[in-house]
N, C-alpha and C positions, 0 to 999 in steps of 0.2 A: 659886563653883563647888562643887557638891556631888559626892558620890562617884558617883552615877549618871551625871552628865554626864561626869566624868573617865573612867569605865569605857566609855562610848559612844565617846569620842574615841580611847581606846587600842584598842578593838576595831576601830573604823573605820580607824585607821592600819595596824593589822596586816593587816586584810583588803585594804586598798588595796595594801600592799606585796606580798602574796601574788598579787593580781591582776596586778600589773605583772610579777612574776617569771613567771607563767604566760603572759602575752602575749609576753614576750621569748623564752621557750623555744619557743612556737608559731611565732614568726617565724623563729627559727633552724632549726627542723625544716622549715618550708615552703621556706626558702631552700636548704637542703641537697637537698631533693627536686627543686626546680627546677634547680639547678646540676648534678644528676646526670643528669637525663633530657632537658633542653633545652639547646641551644647558646645562649650569650649573644648578645644583640643587639649588632651592631656599628654604632655611630653613625658612626664615622670609621674608615677603613682606614689602617693604618700598615704596609702590606706593602712599601713601597718600601725599607725597611731590610733588609739581608741578615741572615739568622738563621743563625748558626753558632757552634759552641763551639770553644774553643782546644784544639788537640791536645796530647798529653803532651810532645812535643818542644818546642812553643812555650812551654809552661809551664816546662819545664826551662831553656830558654834565657833566659826572663825572670827566673827566680830566680837563675840564675848571673850575669847581668849586674847585678842588684840587689846581690848579694853582693860583686861586684867593686867596685861604686861605693862601697859602705859601707866596704870595706877601704881604698880609696884615700883616702877622706875622713879616716879615722883616722890 
């Protein structure tokens, strides 16, 4: 292997790496544009599960019962 061949391999690997980085950045930008302006496609609907968040009272009661259990174990 001479110096010319090694230089071509080095330049080729650097350009290939840069090309892959540009492709990934382009895919991320296109994905962000699609997710911003279009709704995602729903293949299956999982709407049968109730969607709600715990209220502050429920969270307080859960933490107080957990603290009571840990104090009883000790």
